[in-house]
N, C-alpha and C positions, 0 to 999 in steps of 0.2 A: 391436561393430557388430550391429545388429538389422535384419531385413527389415521394410519398411513397404509401403504401398499400391503396386500396379502394378509390383512388382519393384524399387522404390526401396530404398535402404539408409540407415540413420541411425546415427550414432555417438553414444553416450551417454557423457559424461565424468563420472567420479567421483573421479579422481585429483587431489589438491589442486594439484600442480604443473602438470598439464595444464589445469586450470580457470583458474589464474592466467595462463597463457600465452594462453588463449582470450580472457579478459577484457581483457588488455592490447592486443589487436588488434581489439577490437570497433569497429564502424562503418566499418572499412576492409577488413581481411581477412575478417572475419565480419560479414555483413550480414543484414538481415531477409529472411525467405523471401518469395516472391511472395504467398503467402497472408497473411503478416503485414503486408506493405505495403498490400494491399487493405483488410484489416480495420481497420488503424489509420487510414488516410485516410478511410474511410467514416464512422467514429465521431468521430475527433478532429481530422481535417485534417492539414495538412503542418507540424506543430509538432515539438517536441523529441523526442517518442517516435517519430515517423515518420522524421525526418531521419537522414541518414547522412553519413559523411565530413566534408568541409569545411563543409557546411550545418549539420551537427550541432554541430561545434566552434564555429561562429559563434553559433548560437542559444544554446548552453549558456553561452558566455562572456558574452553579453548579459544573461542572467538571474542569473548567479552572485551578484552583489552583494546581491540581494534575499534570499538565504539565508545570509548571513554571520552569525557569532555576534552582531555588533552589531545587525543587523536583527532577528534572532529575539528578542534580549533585549528589544527594544521591543515585541514582540508578545505577551510573556508575559501582560500584563494582559488582552489579548483572550481568551486561552485561559481565564484565570480567570473572566472575565465569563460566558463560555458555560457553564462548569462550574457556576457558581453559579445560572445560570438553570435548569439541570436540577435542582439541589438544591431550589430553591424550588418548582418544579413538582411534584416527588416529595413534598415536605413536604405540599403541598396535597392530593395524591392520598391520602396516608396519613391525614391529618386527616379526610378525608371518608369513610374506611373505618370500618366498624363494629368492626373488630378493630384490633390494634396494628400490623398490617402490611397490605401490599397486594400483589396480583399485578401486576407491571409488565412489559410487553413491551419489554425493554431494548434490543433491536437497533434498533427504530424510533427510539428516543431517541438512540442513539449515531450513527445516520445523520444526524439533525437537528443534533446538536451539531457534527458534522464539517462539514456543509454551511454552517451559519451562521458557523462559525469561519473557514473558507477564504474566505467571502464578505467578511467584515469585514477579516480580516488581509491578504487578497490584493488586494481590489478596493474597499475602503471601502464595501461594500454589505451591508446586513443583510437576508438572505432572510426572517428572522422566523419560521422554521419552529419554533423553540423556544417562540415566543409563540403558536403555533397558526395563524399566517398560512399561507394556501395560495397557492402560486405555481405557474406552469407547470413550473418546474424541480423544485420539491419534489415535486409530484404525479407527474411523469414518473420521477424517480429512484426514488420509492417503488414505482411500478407496475413498473419494470424489475426492482427487487429481488425483487418478488413473482412475477415471471414466470419461475419456475424449475422447470417440469415436467421430469421426466426425459426424456432423448432416446429417441425410438422407435427401433426397429431400422432403419427406413428412413432416419431422420435421421442415425443413426450412420454409415451407409454414405455418405450424402451428405457428411457432415463429413470423413470420411477421404478421399473423392475430391477434396474441395476443396483438399487439400494439393498435389495434382497439377494441378488445374484450378480456380484461385481464383475464377473467374467464377461458380462454383456458389453461393458465399455470397450472391450478389446475387439469387438466386431468391426471390421474395416468400414470406414466411412470417410467422407471428405475431411471431417473435423479430426478424427483420430489419426488419419494419415498426416495431417498438418502438424498436430501436436507431437507425433512420433518423430517427424522430421526436425521439429524445433528441439526436441530433447537430444537427438543425435548431433545436431549442429552446435548446440550449447556445450555438449560434451567434448566435441572436437576442439572448439576454441579454448575451452577450459584446460584441456590437455596441453595445447600449444603454449598457453600462458604459464602453466605449471612447469613445463620443461624449461622454458626460458628463465623462470625465476630460480629454479634449482641450479641452473648453470651460473646465473649471476651470483647466487649465494656462495657457490664453490670458489668463485674468483675473488669475492670480497667477503672475507670471514668476519669483518669487524662491524657489519651493518646492524648495530643495535637498534636504531630507530626503525629500520626496515622490518625487524622482527616483530614490531608492534603494529605494522600495517596489516591489512587483511591478508594479502598474498604472503607476506612474511610469516605471519602466524600459522598459515596453512602449511607452508613448507616446513616450518619448525615442528609442527605437530606430527609430521611423517616420521620423525626420529623415534626409534624404538625405545630410546632412553627416557623420553618424557612421560610424565604422569598422564598427560592429556593426549595420548597417542591417537591418531586417526589413520585409518587405512587410506590407500590411494583412492579407492572407490568413494569413501566418505569425503575426502578432500575435494575431489571433482564435483561431488554432489553439492558441497557448500558453495562452490563457485557458480554452479548452475542456479542455486537458490538466490544468490546475490545478484546475478545478472537479471534473472526473472523479476525479482522484487524491485530492483532498482529501475527497471524499465517500466513496469506496470503501474505500481502504486503512486509514485510521485508524479508521473506524467498525467494520470487521471486527476489527481488533486489540483495540479496547476491548471489543467484545462477547465475544471469546474470553477476555479477562482476567476479566470478570465471571463467565463460566461456570466457568473454572478455579478462581477464588477461592471460588465457591459449592460446587464439588466438593471443595475442600480447606480446610475451615473453620480448621484450625490455621495454615495459611499466611496466610489472610485476617486472622486475629487477630494474627499476628506483624507483618504489614505495618501494620495499624492502630496497634499499639503503637509502632512506629517513628515513624509520622506524628504521633501525638498527643504523643509525647515531644519531638519537634522543636519543637512550638509553633506559632507563626504561620505563615501561608502562606509557603513558601520563595521566594526570588528565583530568577531564571534561573540564576545561578551556583550557588546552593545546590541547586537541582534537579539540576544536573549532577554535583555533587561531594559533597554532604553527606547523601544518603539512600541508603545502599548497598542496603538491602533492596528499596526501591522500584525502584531501578535493576535489581536482580536479577530481580524479578518481570516487569518490562517486557521485559527481554531474553530471559527464558525463554519468554514468550509469542511474541516475534518469532522465536525459534528453532523452537518447536514448531508454530506456526501462521502461517507466512508467507503473506501475502495472495496472492502469485503463486507457484505451486508449481514452475514450470519455465520455462526460456527456450529457444527454438529459433532457430537462425541457419543461414545458408547460407555455405559457403566461397566467397568471390569469386575466390580464386586457390588454387593448390596450397600446402600448408604442411606442416611437420613439427612435431608437438606432443611436447614432452619429457614424460617420466613420472617420478614420484618413486620408483617401484619398478618393476623389470623385469616384463614380462608374457610369457607363452608364447603364440606364435601358433598358428594352425591346423596349420602345418607342423611344430610341435614346437620351433621355435627361440625363443630369448628375445631380447627387445628392450627398450631403455629409451626408445623413442620410437615414435610412430605416424605414418604418412604419411596426409595428408588430401588427396584429390584435389579440384580445383575442382568445385563443384556438390554437394559432400557436405553433407548435413543434420547439424547438430551440436546436441545437446540437453544442457542443464545441468539436472539434476533437483534444484533448490535445496531443496525440502522434504525429499526423500529424504536428501540429504547432511546437512542440518541435524539429521535424526533418525536418522542411520546409527549403529548400535552399533559398527561398525568404526572410526568416526571419533570419536564422542562417548562410547563406552563402553557397557556392558551396560544401563545405565538411560536410554539415549538417548531412548526413547519416553515416559518419565515426566516429569511436571511437577515439577521440582525446582529452584526458584530458588537453593537453597544452593550449587549447583554453581558459581555466579558469585562466591561469597564466599570461597573457599579457593584456595590456590595450585595444589593438585592437582585442583581441581574440573573444570578444562578439560584434557582429556587432550592428550598430545603430538601425536597425529594431528590433533586439532581445531585446534591452534595452527598447523598447516601451511596451514589454509584462509585464503586472503587475502580480506578483506572486513571490513566493520564488525564488530568484536568476534568475528572468525572465523565470521561468519554470511554466508550468501548471500542473505539476505532483501532486502537493498537492492542486490543485484548488486555489481559492482565495475568498475574501469577507467573508460573514457570514458562508459559508460552507468550508472555508479553513481548511485543516486537522488539528485537534486539537493536534494530536500526532506527528506532523512533527518533532519536536526537539527530542522527544523520539526515533523515528524511525532512524533519522540521526545519533545520538550518538550510538545507538545500532549497526547500520550498520558499522560505523567507527571502533568501538571496536572489533567486531567479525572479520572484514576483516583484521585489524591490526595484531591481534594475529595469524591468519592463514597464512598470507603472510610472516610474520617474521619467521614462523616455517617451512613452506613447500614450495615446488616448484610445480606448477600445469602445466599440459600439456593436450591437447586434446588426448584422448586415441588413436584415429585413425589418428592423424596428424592435421596440421593447416587447412587443407581444409575440415574438418568435417562439415557437414551441420547441422544446428540447425533450428527447426521449432517451431511454436507456436501451442499449443494444448489447447483444451477447458477444463478448470476445473472450479472451482468457479470463478477464474480470469484466463485469458490466461497465460499459463506457458511455459517455454522453454523445449524442448526435443530434444535430438540428434536423427536425422532421422534414422529410423530402430529400435529404442529401444521401449520397451513396456512402458505403463503407462507414468510416467514423468521422464524417465531415462536420467540422465546426468552423464555418467561414465567418470571420469577424472583420468589421471595417476598422482599419488601424491607421492612425495618423500620428505624426510626431507631435509631442507636446512642446509648444514654443513659449 
């Protein structure tokens, strides 16, 4: 337990059994903090990320069919189409270069591949950012990503106080103005896409497959006759959540993958050898089962660089959390559980646990995909962590990321096409420093660059 602002106290959980207990009771016993509620509603509305309890269960159940294996299998071609658009564009950039390589700002491209993919896969709408089209959504996402100045001392104090007085985050500032504008713009495009989809449904009443797509399920859920009814406000909020998550998380993971492969040319070579040896572009099922080194690289990135570093919730009622190992209290007694009083703030430091030497071994902070390829690569303590592949990257329990498989297959597909086609190097050498900067989510940036600059030296693999 650690002290926080204005005498409040916060419990930070790092014990795997305690974390499993916490996740199993999310949305009911452990709920969003007042600050979390205000922030989520302000940007994304009352959708799946905001909802709690029965509303969360209903919304999640309504959306689940859109993220089934069968649904994602059909979307694999969309992932490939986006990946090959990037390849074609980069081929053109390299051809026009005087040298055999080119310096490419890869993070901007990864943002655009993620946005276009979620637009087509989720809403049958091509934002066209990979083709150079400018739309209000693309421009706003890009400007939000570039608005990452470090917090001033005064703003840090305000941010801390907001945990006790959430209304503070509504004080006008450059950042709040930008997020407000992002929310409005995402709402406008979501409404446009929703109106178009309703119109198409009324013309074609036989679209059974369409009803299992994301937009199809949302339109269907507006029917008053369905058990999983969602209001128009909730439907628009789901669309905003999917746009936001589709843009932010996968693009961050892809950018980190290109950075780490540039830092570790031997790993990049090993990955390329596996992909070239496999031959033609793998199917959905082959992506999941037949490329072990690609799988290892992807999961090592997800372990080392989770897009969301921690989760904080509030205990809605008293609870007793079990521990996997006894701890000694301040009074000197040992206990195998901790009492949580109603109103206590609970934090799960997902990134710290993913990289903890106590859980993942002495090399926990190193980029080592090989750990996923041997039986003893994942330590006994790490195996106690409940979550996808013993990671907390996608959370767990009722709030486990619904789009996890969508994100992983998209991640694998784009990385596969790019690594087969190009060789990546840090522009300024292997010792180039990379820092985290504040955007909607923390993003990587090469030290000394503006915005979210990650310039890599890229050449064709011949």
